[in-house]
C-alpha positions as CSV (number, residue, x, y, z in Angstrom):
1,X,56.9,-17.5,-18.4
2,X,56.5,-16.2,-14.8
3,X,57.7,-18.7,-12.3
4,X,54.3,-19.3,-9.6
5,X,55.9,-20.7,-6.6
6,X,54.6,-24.1,-4.8
7,X,54.0,-21.7,-1.6
8,X,52.3,-18.7,-3.5
9,X,50.2,-17.0,-1.4
10,X,50.9,-18.8,2.0
11,X,52.5,-17.2,4.9
12,X,55.4,-18.8,6.5
13,X,57.1,-18.7,9.6
14,X,60.7,-19.7,10.2
15,X,63.0,-19.3,13.5
16,X,66.6,-19.9,13.1
17,X,69.9,-20.0,14.6
18,X,71.2,-20.0,18.5
19,X,69.4,-18.4,21.6
20,X,72.0,-16.9,24.1
21,X,71.1,-16.7,27.8
22,X,73.2,-14.4,29.8
23,X,74.9,-15.6,32.6
24,X,76.6,-12.0,33.4
25,X,77.2,-9.1,31.6
26,X,80.1,-11.2,29.6
27,X,79.2,-14.7,29.5
28,X,76.3,-16.6,28.4
29,X,75.0,-20.2,27.8
30,X,74.3,-21.0,23.9
31,X,75.5,-23.7,21.2
32,X,77.1,-24.0,17.9
33,X,74.3,-23.2,15.7
34,X,75.3,-20.9,12.6
35,X,71.7,-20.3,11.6
36,X,72.7,-21.3,8.0
37,X,69.8,-24.2,7.9
38,X,67.0,-21.5,8.9
39,X,68.2,-19.1,6.7
40,X,68.4,-21.6,3.9
41,X,64.7,-22.5,4.2
42,X,63.4,-19.1,4.7
43,X,64.9,-18.1,1.3
44,X,63.5,-21.4,-0.3
45,X,60.1,-20.5,0.9
46,X,60.4,-16.6,-0.2
47,X,61.8,-18.0,-3.7
48,X,58.4,-20.3,-4.0
49,X,56.4,-17.3,-3.2
50,X,55.5,-17.5,0.2
51,X,55.6,-14.4,2.5
52,X,58.5,-15.0,5.0
53,X,58.9,-13.9,8.6
54,X,62.2,-14.8,10.1
55,X,62.9,-15.1,13.6
56,X,66.6,-15.1,14.2
57,X,68.9,-15.8,17.3
58,X,71.9,-14.3,16.9
59,X,74.3,-15.2,13.7
60,X,76.8,-13.8,11.1
61,X,74.8,-14.2,8.4
62,X,72.7,-11.5,6.1
63,X,69.1,-12.2,6.0
64,X,67.9,-13.0,2.2
65,X,66.2,-10.2,0.4
66,X,62.3,-10.0,0.9
67,X,62.0,-11.8,4.1
68,X,61.0,-9.8,7.3
69,X,63.7,-10.3,9.8
70,X,63.1,-10.1,13.5
71,X,66.3,-10.5,15.8
72,X,66.0,-12.1,19.4
73,X,68.6,-13.4,21.6
74,X,66.9,-15.2,24.3
75,X,64.6,-18.4,24.3
76,X,61.7,-16.1,26.4
77,X,62.4,-13.2,23.2
78,X,61.9,-15.7,20.6
79,X,59.0,-17.3,22.1
80,X,57.4,-13.6,22.2
81,X,58.1,-13.0,18.5
82,X,56.6,-16.3,17.6
83,X,53.5,-15.7,19.4
84,X,53.0,-12.5,17.8
85,X,53.2,-14.0,14.2
86,X,52.1,-17.4,14.5
87,X,48.2,-16.9,14.2
88,X,48.7,-15.3,10.9
89,X,50.9,-18.1,9.4
90,X,49.8,-21.1,7.6
91,X,53.3,-23.1,8.0
92,X,55.8,-22.6,11.0
93,X,59.3,-24.4,10.6
94,X,61.5,-24.1,14.1
95,X,64.8,-24.7,12.8
96,X,66.7,-22.9,15.7
97,X,68.4,-24.6,18.2
98,X,66.6,-23.1,21.5
99,X,68.9,-22.9,24.6
100,X,67.4,-25.6,26.6
101,X,67.9,-23.6,30.1
102,X,68.4,-20.5,30.9
103,X,70.1,-19.4,34.8
104,X,68.1,-19.1,37.4
105,X,69.7,-15.6,38.1
106,X,71.3,-13.2,36.3
107,X,74.6,-11.7,38.1
108,X,74.7,-7.7,37.4
109,X,78.4,-7.8,37.7
110,X,81.0,-10.3,36.2
111,X,81.2,-13.8,38.0
112,X,84.9,-13.7,39.7
113,X,86.8,-16.6,39.7
114,X,87.0,-17.1,43.5
115,X,86.9,-20.6,43.7
116,X,87.7,-24.3,41.9
117,X,84.0,-25.0,41.6
118,X,81.1,-22.9,40.3
119,X,77.5,-23.9,40.6
120,X,74.8,-22.9,38.5
121,X,71.1,-23.1,38.9
122,X,69.3,-23.7,35.6
123,X,65.5,-23.5,34.6
124,X,63.9,-24.9,32.0
125,X,62.9,-22.6,28.9
126,X,59.7,-22.8,27.2
127,X,59.0,-24.9,24.7
128,X,58.4,-23.4,21.4
129,X,57.8,-25.9,19.1
130,X,55.3,-27.6,21.4
131,X,53.6,-24.1,22.3
132,X,53.0,-23.6,18.4
133,X,51.9,-27.4,17.9
134,X,49.2,-27.5,20.6
135,X,47.5,-24.1,19.8
136,X,43.8,-24.3,19.1
137,X,44.3,-23.8,15.4
138,X,47.9,-24.5,14.8
139,X,49.8,-23.5,11.2
140,X,51.4,-26.8,9.5
141,X,54.1,-27.4,12.0
142,X,57.5,-28.9,11.2
143,X,60.0,-29.3,13.7
144,X,64.0,-30.0,13.4
145,X,65.7,-32.8,15.8
146,X,69.3,-32.0,16.8
147,X,70.6,-35.1,17.6
148,X,74.0,-36.9,18.4
149,X,72.8,-40.5,18.9
150,X,69.9,-42.7,17.9
151,X,69.0,-40.1,15.5
152,X,65.8,-41.3,13.9
153,X,64.4,-43.2,17.2
154,X,64.6,-39.8,19.3
155,X,63.3,-38.0,16.4
156,X,60.2,-40.3,16.4
157,X,59.6,-39.8,20.0
158,X,59.5,-35.8,19.4
159,X,57.4,-36.0,17.1
160,X,55.1,-37.5,19.3
161,X,55.6,-35.6,22.6
162,X,55.8,-32.2,20.8
163,X,52.7,-32.9,18.5
164,X,53.9,-31.2,15.5
165,X,53.2,-32.4,11.8
166,X,56.6,-33.7,10.8
167,X,60.1,-33.6,12.4
168,X,63.4,-33.1,10.4
169,X,66.2,-35.3,12.0
170,X,69.7,-34.3,11.7
171,X,73.0,-35.8,13.3
172,X,74.8,-32.5,14.7
173,X,77.5,-34.5,16.6
174,X,80.8,-32.4,16.2
175,X,82.5,-34.8,13.9
176,X,79.8,-34.6,11.3
177,X,80.4,-30.8,11.7
178,X,76.5,-29.9,10.7
179,X,75.9,-27.2,12.6
180,X,78.3,-24.6,11.3
181,X,78.9,-26.6,8.1
182,X,77.1,-25.7,4.7
183,X,75.8,-29.5,4.2
184,X,73.2,-31.4,6.1
185,X,71.8,-35.3,5.7
186,X,68.2,-35.1,7.0
187,X,65.3,-37.8,7.9
188,X,61.7,-36.4,7.4
189,X,59.6,-38.1,10.1
190,X,56.2,-38.2,9.8
191,X,53.5,-40.5,11.7
192,X,53.7,-42.8,9.3
193,X,56.8,-42.9,7.4
194,X,60.5,-41.7,7.6
195,X,62.3,-40.5,4.3
196,X,66.3,-40.8,4.5
197,X,67.2,-38.0,2.0
198,X,70.8,-37.7,0.8
199,X,73.6,-35.4,1.8
200,X,72.8,-32.0,0.5
201,X,73.7,-28.5,0.5
202,X,71.4,-26.7,3.0
203,X,70.1,-24.6,0.3
204,X,69.0,-27.9,-1.6
205,X,67.4,-28.9,1.7
206,X,65.6,-25.8,2.1
207,X,64.7,-25.8,-1.4
208,X,63.4,-29.7,-1.5
209,X,61.4,-29.2,1.9
210,X,59.7,-26.1,1.0
211,X,58.4,-28.3,-2.5
212,X,57.8,-31.3,-0.1
213,X,55.7,-29.2,2.4
214,X,53.4,-27.7,-0.3
215,X,52.8,-31.3,-2.0
216,X,51.8,-32.4,0.9
217,X,49.5,-29.5,2.0
218,X,48.0,-29.6,-1.9
219,X,47.3,-33.3,-1.2
220,X,45.5,-32.5,2.2
221,X,43.3,-29.5,0.9
222,X,42.6,-31.4,-2.7
223,X,43.6,-28.5,-4.3
224,X,45.8,-26.8,-7.1
225,X,45.9,-23.7,-5.5
226,X,49.3,-24.6,-3.5
227,X,50.9,-26.1,-6.1
228,X,51.5,-24.9,-9.6
């Protein structure tokens, strides 16, 4: 019997990995995100029948088969790629660890080590998650909260300020090694509840999230077209 995925017929847009903000031709501001969580979610969604577009910052990962991948480097490039595709998406999952700030000025030549102190002026990057969640007709929007302290409280605050439907909270302190590792311990935060998931492989988190989103959409629509 042919498997009919729980996201069959739906379009899912996923962001993954870090963004890089260049200081000069050889240096950039970035973070430790490996992209593994976002890629696992994209793979799970396509396995459940969705048409998936993955907007990916720089990673060392091989994209799963059957997924339309658009590579980007900066936060502005990621925003543009998301805006190009989000209008046709039923679900948006913002997993990327977007660099919050970028240099005000890009130095055309390598910055020389001429003094003991180097001051950089940084400006805020656009908020991609809030941009999607606050569209006139937004997709079902799930964000990730990468926290190092007060994980649940900070995630609940992010849910409110961003305006998205769900937040997936995880502790990404260097002690836990989540950003580069193959496992994750997440908490699903909605307006009404908080679910503590056990430690799972990132593949299992992706599979569980895909099914959980499908169940929620099925309940909201009162239709069997989403589930199977």
